[in-house]
C-alpha positions as CSV (number, residue, x, y, z in Angstrom):
1,X,58.2,30.5,152.3
2,X,58.0,32.0,148.8
3,X,55.2,29.6,147.7
4,X,53.4,30.1,150.9
5,X,53.6,34.2,150.7
6,X,52.3,33.7,147.0
7,X,49.6,31.5,147.9
8,X,48.4,33.6,150.7
9,X,48.5,36.9,148.5
10,X,51.5,38.2,150.6
11,X,52.9,41.6,149.1
12,X,56.3,40.9,150.2
13,X,57.3,39.0,146.8
14,X,58.9,40.6,144.1
15,X,56.7,40.7,140.6
16,X,58.7,38.7,138.6
17,X,59.0,35.7,141.5
18,X,55.4,36.0,141.9
19,X,54.8,35.7,138.4
20,X,57.4,32.5,137.8
21,X,55.7,30.8,141.1
22,X,52.0,31.1,139.6
23,X,53.0,29.9,136.2
24,X,54.5,26.6,138.0
25,X,51.4,26.4,140.2
26,X,49.3,26.5,137.3
27,X,51.6,23.9,135.0
28,X,51.7,21.7,138.1
29,X,47.6,21.4,139.2
30,X,48.6,22.3,142.5
31,X,45.8,22.3,144.9
32,X,46.0,24.1,148.1
33,X,45.8,21.8,151.1
34,X,42.6,23.0,152.4
35,X,40.8,22.5,149.6
36,X,42.4,18.8,148.9
37,X,41.5,17.9,152.3
38,X,37.8,19.1,151.6
39,X,37.9,17.0,148.2
40,X,39.2,13.7,150.4
41,X,36.1,14.5,153.0
42,X,33.4,14.4,150.1
43,X,33.1,18.2,150.1
44,X,32.2,20.1,146.9
45,X,34.8,22.8,147.2
46,X,32.0,25.5,146.7
47,X,30.8,28.1,148.9
48,X,27.5,30.2,148.4
49,X,27.1,34.0,149.1
50,X,23.5,35.1,148.8
51,X,22.9,39.4,148.8
52,X,19.9,41.3,148.4
53,X,21.2,43.0,145.4
54,X,24.1,43.5,143.4
55,X,23.4,47.0,141.9
56,X,24.6,48.7,145.2
57,X,28.2,49.3,146.8
58,X,27.1,47.8,150.2
59,X,26.6,44.4,148.5
60,X,29.9,44.9,146.3
61,X,31.7,45.5,149.1
62,X,30.8,42.4,151.1
63,X,31.2,40.5,147.8
64,X,34.9,41.9,147.5
65,X,35.7,40.8,151.1
66,X,34.5,37.3,150.7
67,X,36.2,36.9,147.4
68,X,39.5,38.0,148.4
69,X,39.1,35.7,151.9
70,X,38.3,32.8,149.7
71,X,41.2,33.2,147.1
72,X,43.8,31.4,149.0
73,X,41.5,28.7,150.4
74,X,40.9,26.7,147.0
75,X,37.3,27.1,147.7
76,X,35.0,28.8,144.8
77,X,32.4,31.5,145.2
78,X,29.0,30.7,144.1
79,X,27.4,34.5,144.0
80,X,23.7,34.9,144.2
81,X,21.1,37.9,144.2
82,X,17.7,37.7,145.5
83,X,16.3,41.1,145.2
84,X,14.1,42.1,142.1
85,X,12.4,45.3,142.0
86,X,9.5,43.4,140.5
87,X,9.3,40.8,142.8
88,X,9.1,40.2,146.7
89,X,12.3,40.2,148.1
90,X,11.2,38.3,151.1
91,X,9.6,35.4,148.7
92,X,12.9,35.7,146.6
93,X,14.7,34.9,149.9
94,X,12.7,32.1,150.8
95,X,12.8,30.4,147.3
96,X,16.6,30.7,147.2
97,X,16.8,29.6,150.7
98,X,14.8,26.3,149.8
99,X,16.8,25.7,146.5
100,X,20.3,26.0,148.6
101,X,19.1,23.5,151.4
102,X,18.9,20.9,148.2
103,X,21.7,21.9,146.5
104,X,25.7,21.1,146.7
105,X,27.5,23.5,148.6
106,X,29.8,23.4,151.6
107,X,28.6,26.2,153.3
108,X,26.9,30.2,152.9
109,X,27.4,33.4,154.0
110,X,24.0,35.0,153.8
111,X,23.2,38.7,153.8
112,X,19.4,38.7,154.3
113,X,16.4,41.2,153.5
114,X,14.2,39.7,156.0
115,X,14.0,37.3,158.8
116,X,13.9,33.3,157.6
117,X,14.4,31.7,160.3
118,X,12.4,28.9,159.2
119,X,14.5,28.6,156.3
120,X,17.4,28.7,158.3
121,X,16.3,26.1,160.2
122,X,16.1,23.7,157.1
123,X,19.7,24.6,156.5
124,X,20.9,23.3,159.6
125,X,18.5,20.0,159.3
126,X,20.7,19.5,156.3
127,X,24.2,20.2,158.1
128,X,25.1,23.1,156.0
129,X,27.0,25.6,157.6
130,X,26.2,28.9,157.4
131,X,27.5,32.8,159.0
132,X,25.2,35.9,158.5
133,X,26.4,39.3,157.7
134,X,24.5,42.2,158.9
135,X,21.7,40.3,160.6
136,X,18.2,41.5,160.3
137,X,17.2,40.5,163.8
138,X,17.7,38.5,166.9
139,X,19.2,35.2,165.7
140,X,19.7,33.6,168.9
141,X,22.8,32.4,170.8
142,X,23.7,29.7,168.6
143,X,23.6,31.6,165.0
144,X,26.9,32.8,163.9
145,X,26.8,36.1,162.5
146,X,29.1,39.2,161.6
147,X,27.8,43.0,161.9
148,X,28.8,46.3,162.7
149,X,28.3,48.9,165.5
150,X,25.2,50.6,163.9
151,X,24.3,52.2,166.8
152,X,27.0,54.0,167.5
153,X,27.7,55.2,164.2
154,X,24.5,56.5,163.7
155,X,24.9,58.4,167.1
156,X,28.4,59.6,166.1
157,X,27.0,61.2,162.7
158,X,24.0,63.0,164.3
159,X,26.2,64.2,167.0
160,X,28.3,65.6,164.5
161,X,25.5,67.4,162.8
162,X,24.5,68.9,166.4
163,X,27.9,70.2,166.5
164,X,27.6,72.1,163.7
165,X,24.4,73.8,165.2
166,X,21.8,71.9,163.0
167,X,18.5,71.3,164.9
168,X,16.1,70.0,162.7
169,X,18.0,67.0,161.3
170,X,15.9,64.6,158.9
171,X,16.3,60.9,158.9
172,X,15.7,58.6,156.2
173,X,16.0,55.1,157.6
174,X,15.7,51.4,156.0
175,X,13.4,48.5,156.4
176,X,11.9,48.3,159.7
177,X,12.4,44.3,159.6
178,X,16.2,44.9,159.4
179,X,18.1,45.0,163.1
180,X,20.9,47.4,161.2
181,X,18.1,49.7,160.5
182,X,16.5,49.9,163.9
183,X,20.1,50.5,165.7
184,X,20.7,53.7,163.3
185,X,17.1,55.0,164.0
186,X,17.9,54.5,167.5
187,X,21.4,56.2,167.5
188,X,19.8,59.4,165.8
189,X,17.4,59.3,168.2
190,X,19.5,58.9,171.3
191,X,21.7,61.9,170.3
192,X,19.0,64.2,169.8
193,X,17.7,63.3,173.0
194,X,21.1,63.5,174.7
195,X,21.5,67.1,173.3
196,X,18.1,68.1,174.4
197,X,16.8,68.2,170.8
198,X,13.0,67.1,170.2
199,X,12.6,64.1,168.2
200,X,10.2,65.5,165.5
201,X,8.1,62.5,164.1
202,X,7.7,64.4,160.7
203,X,11.3,64.4,160.0
204,X,11.6,61.0,160.6
205,X,11.1,59.0,157.3
206,X,11.0,55.2,156.0
207,X,13.4,53.9,153.8
208,X,14.8,50.7,152.1
209,X,18.4,51.7,151.9
210,X,18.0,52.6,147.8
211,X,18.6,55.7,146.1
212,X,15.1,56.0,144.7
213,X,13.3,56.2,148.1
214,X,16.3,58.6,149.3
215,X,15.3,61.1,146.5
216,X,11.3,60.8,147.4
217,X,11.9,61.0,150.8
218,X,14.1,64.0,150.6
219,X,11.5,65.9,148.2
220,X,8.9,65.2,150.9
221,X,11.0,66.5,153.8
222,X,12.0,69.6,152.0
223,X,8.2,70.3,151.3
224,X,7.4,70.6,155.2
225,X,7.0,73.9,156.7
226,X,10.3,73.9,158.5
227,X,12.3,72.0,156.1
228,X,15.4,70.3,157.9
229,X,18.8,71.9,157.3
230,X,20.5,68.5,157.5
231,X,19.7,64.9,156.2
232,X,21.1,62.0,157.3
233,X,20.4,59.1,155.2
234,X,20.7,55.2,156.5
235,X,22.9,54.5,153.3
236,X,25.1,56.1,150.9
237,X,22.7,55.2,148.2
238,X,19.6,57.1,149.9
239,X,22.4,59.9,150.4
240,X,23.0,60.1,146.7
241,X,19.2,60.1,146.0
242,X,19.2,63.2,148.2
243,X,21.5,64.8,146.4
244,X,19.8,64.3,143.3
245,X,16.6,65.8,145.0
246,X,18.0,68.6,146.5
247,X,19.7,69.4,143.4
248,X,16.5,69.6,141.3
249,X,15.1,71.8,144.0
250,X,17.9,74.3,143.3
251,X,19.5,73.4,146.9
252,X,23.3,73.2,147.3
253,X,25.2,70.6,149.5
254,X,25.9,71.5,152.0
255,X,25.4,75.6,151.7
256,X,21.6,75.0,152.0
257,X,21.4,71.5,153.3
258,X,24.0,69.3,154.8
259,X,24.0,65.5,154.0
260,X,25.4,62.6,155.7
261,X,25.1,58.9,154.5
262,X,26.1,55.6,156.0
263,X,28.4,52.6,154.6
264,X,31.3,54.6,153.0
265,X,31.0,52.9,149.6
266,X,33.7,53.2,147.0
267,X,31.3,56.4,145.3
268,X,31.2,58.3,148.6
269,X,34.5,60.1,148.1
270,X,34.0,60.6,144.2
271,X,30.6,62.5,144.4
272,X,30.5,66.5,144.7
273,X,30.7,67.2,147.2
274,X,32.4,64.4,148.6
275,X,30.1,62.6,151.0
276,X,30.4,62.6,154.8
277,X,29.4,59.3,155.9
278,X,29.6,56.0,158.5
279,X,32.1,53.8,157.3
280,X,30.8,50.4,157.9
281,X,33.9,47.8,157.4
282,X,31.8,46.3,155.0
283,X,34.9,43.9,152.8
284,X,36.2,43.3,156.4
285,X,32.6,41.8,157.3
286,X,33.0,39.5,154.4
287,X,36.6,38.6,155.0
288,X,35.6,37.8,158.9
289,X,32.4,36.0,157.8
290,X,34.5,33.6,155.5
291,X,37.0,32.9,158.4
292,X,34.4,31.9,160.8
293,X,32.5,29.8,157.9
294,X,35.4,27.8,157.4
295,X,36.4,26.8,161.1
296,X,32.3,26.3,161.4
297,X,33.0,23.5,158.1
298,X,35.9,22.5,159.7
299,X,34.6,21.5,162.9
300,X,36.7,24.1,165.1
301,X,35.1,26.3,167.6
302,X,34.2,30.1,167.5
303,X,35.7,32.6,169.9
304,X,32.2,34.3,169.6
305,X,29.2,33.6,167.9
306,X,28.0,37.1,167.3
307,X,31.1,39.7,166.2
308,X,30.4,43.5,165.6
309,X,33.2,45.7,163.9
310,X,33.6,49.2,164.5
311,X,32.3,51.9,162.6
312,X,34.0,55.2,161.9
313,X,32.4,58.8,161.1
314,X,34.4,60.1,157.7
315,X,34.0,63.7,157.4
316,X,34.2,65.2,153.9
317,X,32.7,68.0,152.1
318,X,28.9,67.5,152.4
319,X,28.4,68.9,155.7
320,X,28.5,72.7,157.1
321,X,26.7,74.9,159.8
322,X,23.4,75.8,158.7
323,X,22.6,79.1,157.1
324,X,25.5,79.0,154.9
325,X,23.5,79.5,151.8
326,X,22.0,82.5,153.0
């Protein structure tokens, strides 16, 4: 039982005992049963994780969850990044998926930037199991995916700003090709309409979830004849870009402009003021994707092909009623 607890990373093991067991495991060359079975069945012992970028808390949190879930299984993680600022991310994905379909892997967890239906079909033809995290579009009924309640999270964030008295709420979205971006925009619109507040087109700005675009779009919003008193950014990275733009303009958060993000990455509570944001359970999404992928690899049925984990609004110090700075 003690060895089992150590292998499964259970906390209820004394540090000295854990160290002795881990040393004995290393010396004996022990291989966990799942990995041993995989070898006997001709598998490679490798799981691929594909993310758009590695310089965002979003991707790193998903990777952290995937790594933690794989650690006790004996599978090794192969991490790939498809996004480069100097290249077309959709083309990068096509190239990578083509390589994956020809490579040695037991399965893949895919965080895609764009719809790649044809490439996913190539993986199917080669019998490579995969699970999509944060799907970009309608995948159909037979593609396993793990996502979050983006619409509900965006609506809750917008409702919170409205409850503080804000009526001109700027929105910086994400790529229109991404399902999560569409859902966040829809949640924002739904909250405004339910409150009887007109959705003003000039307050809705396109984005790509990166900080530089958050910065640029915030500058554009603040140049309006009637600038917003609050900004809801579709990602924490864009919210931090908004912080930079407002600081450059001599504006204080939240006294002059309130800011809300989306994701609750590790940096959100560390900035000043701490960022109010929608917590997306990114690490848990990664762990859930591993669980479902291993079930597919082992030929076991899934309880649901599409899983949506709940989002939560985390209120910190970046929001206040409008006019606080006057």
